ZAROKE-940897 format. One line per field, with one value per residue (C-alpha): residue number from 0; x, y, z. Coordinates in steps of 0.05 Angstrom, whole numbers, plus 5000, padded with zeros to 4 digits. Each point is the difference from the previous one (the first is absolute). Layout:
pos <- c(NUM,...) $
u <- c(X,...) $
v <- c(Y,...) $
w <- c(Z,...) $
// end
This chain:
pos <- c(0,1,2,3,4,5,6,7,8,9,10,11,12,13,14,15,16,17,18,19,20,21,22,23,24,25,26,27,28,29,30,31,32,33,34,35,36,37,38,39,40,41,42,43,44,45,46,47,48,49,50,51,52,53,54,55,56,57,58,59,60,61,62,63,64,65,66,67,68,69,70,71,72,73,74,75,76,77,78,79,80,81,82,83,84,85,86,87,88,89,90,91,92,93,94,95,96,97,98,99,100,101,102,103,104,105,106,107,108,109,110,111,112,113,114,115,116,117,118,119,120,121,122,123,124,125,126,127,128,129,130,131,132,133,134,135,136,137,138,139,140,141,142,143,144,145,146,147,148,149,150,151,152,153,154,155,156,157,158,159,160,161,162,163,164,165,166,167,168,169,170,171,172,173,174,175,176,177,178,179,180,181,182,183) $
u <- c(5972,5033,5041,5028,5011,5040,5045,5021,5010,5042,5042,5007,5026,5044,5047,5021,4943,4988,4957,4954,4975,4986,4964,4957,4978,4980,4960,4962,4989,4976,4954,4967,4984,4970,4958,4980,4987,4924,4978,4991,4927,4972,4965,5066,5043,5017,5036,5038,5021,5036,5035,5023,5064,5023,4987,5038,5058,4999,4997,5065,5025,4968,5064,5023,4931,4990,4918,4984,4925,5004,5035,4948,4941,5027,5016,4927,4971,5041,4980,4933,5007,5030,4940,4952,5046,5001,5075,4994,5071,5029,4936,5026,5067,4974,4960,5049,5055,4939,4989,5074,5009,4938,5016,5069,4971,4940,5006,4963,4940,4984,4938,5033,5044,4942,4969,5060,4996,4925,5024,5056,4948,4962,5060,5016,4930,5001,5057,4962,5058,4950,5040,5037,4939,4963,5060,5003,4921,5007,5056,4964,4941,5031,5039,4943,4954,5062,5003,4943,4949,4953,4940,5044,4979,5074,5000,4933,5021,5057,4950,4965,5059,5018,4935,4999,5063,4979,4938,5036,5053,4937,5021,4919,5013,5054,4963,4937,5046,5038,4931,4970,5061,5001,4925,4966) $
v <- c(8597,4948,5047,5021,4929,4980,5060,4987,4931,5008,5052,4958,4940,5041,4954,4965,4943,4954,5021,4940,5025,5067,4950,4966,5066,5030,4934,5010,5071,4983,4946,5043,5054,4954,4969,5068,5039,4994,4982,5069,5025,5069,4983,4983,5058,5032,4939,4981,5065,5006,4929,5028,5034,4943,4948,5040,5003,4924,4982,5042,4938,4945,4974,4983,4958,4929,5004,5007,4989,5058,5044,4983,5014,5068,5016,4981,5046,5058,4991,5002,5054,5042,4987,5022,5065,5012,4991,4952,4995,4982,4949,4973,4990,4969,4950,4980,4986,4958,4963,4984,4973,4962,4970,4982,4969,4967,4994,5035,4960,5005,5035,5055,5012,5008,5044,5046,4999,5023,5054,5023,5012,5047,5041,4999,5021,5056,5029,5000,4955,4967,4956,4968,4994,4962,4955,4980,4997,4950,4962,4999,4972,4944,4978,4998,4960,4951,4992,5014,4984,5041,5004,5015,5066,5031,4978,5037,5057,5010,4995,5052,5045,4994,5017,5061,5015,5005,5041,5049,5009,5013,4933,4975,4965,4964,4987,4975,4950,4977,4994,4953,4958,4985,4991,4931) $
w <- c(8646,4951,4967,5073,5025,4933,5002,5069,4997,4938,5035,5057,4961,4951,4972,5062,4997,4944,4943,5016,5063,4950,4957,5054,5021,4935,4992,5066,4985,4927,5029,5054,4955,4945,5052,5030,4940,4989,4926,4978,4992,5003,5065,5038,4962,5072,5014,4936,4982,5069,4975,4937,5015,5043,4950,4944,5050,5013,4928,4989,5040,4964,4975,5071,5011,4997,4996,4926,5020,5053,4943,4952,5046,5014,4925,4986,5054,4984,4928,5027,5036,4953,4953,5047,5005,4928,4994,4939,4981,5072,4995,4942,5027,5062,4964,4943,5059,5031,4933,4997,5062,5003,4932,5022,5064,4976,4926,4945,5000,5074,5020,5039,4941,4956,5049,5002,4925,5008,5042,4949,4950,5047,5017,4921,4985,5055,4966,4934,4968,4964,4949,5056,5045,4940,4995,5069,5010,4936,5033,5066,4969,4958,5060,5042,4948,4994,5075,5032,4945,4963,5051,5063,5033,4989,4927,4993,5035,4954,4940,5035,5010,4928,4974,5048,4974,4924,5023,5037,4942,4954,4958,5005,4935,5029,5063,4965,4957,5068,5035,4944,4991,5080,5001,5021) $
// end
């Protein structure tokens, strides 16, 4: 649907019209897709799975778009979709792009950036990139403690994530030490 419309429009304007028109059209298409692509869950899989090729295609043209928020939203949804599909490498790539974009737009200490960091830790963990995952978990936790406070639900979720990661890796001594250091 969107692929056909983009291709047709690109063929019609060719080199005759200004690049500005193309950019406006790409931005509108990106915004519409970001709005209509549902947040991926198993329950609505039949909907977002049909949107995947269109989302991938429009993101190839994101350099022509002026709407970084729509780009961020679509990248995040793609990353989550790939996670559900078990395509962890693709998920990591999308989430890393989301993190970079979010950090550039909002700054390192913004809650959305911190959420993107947590998503990246999960993507790394899914691929068994233990060292990178542990470093990102600790970095995310430190920033969340600093920005949100130690008792904020997101900070507590990061603490739990790190403890689970230690457990999953069989690092029970490290997990015990970590839990005792962070107990109240």
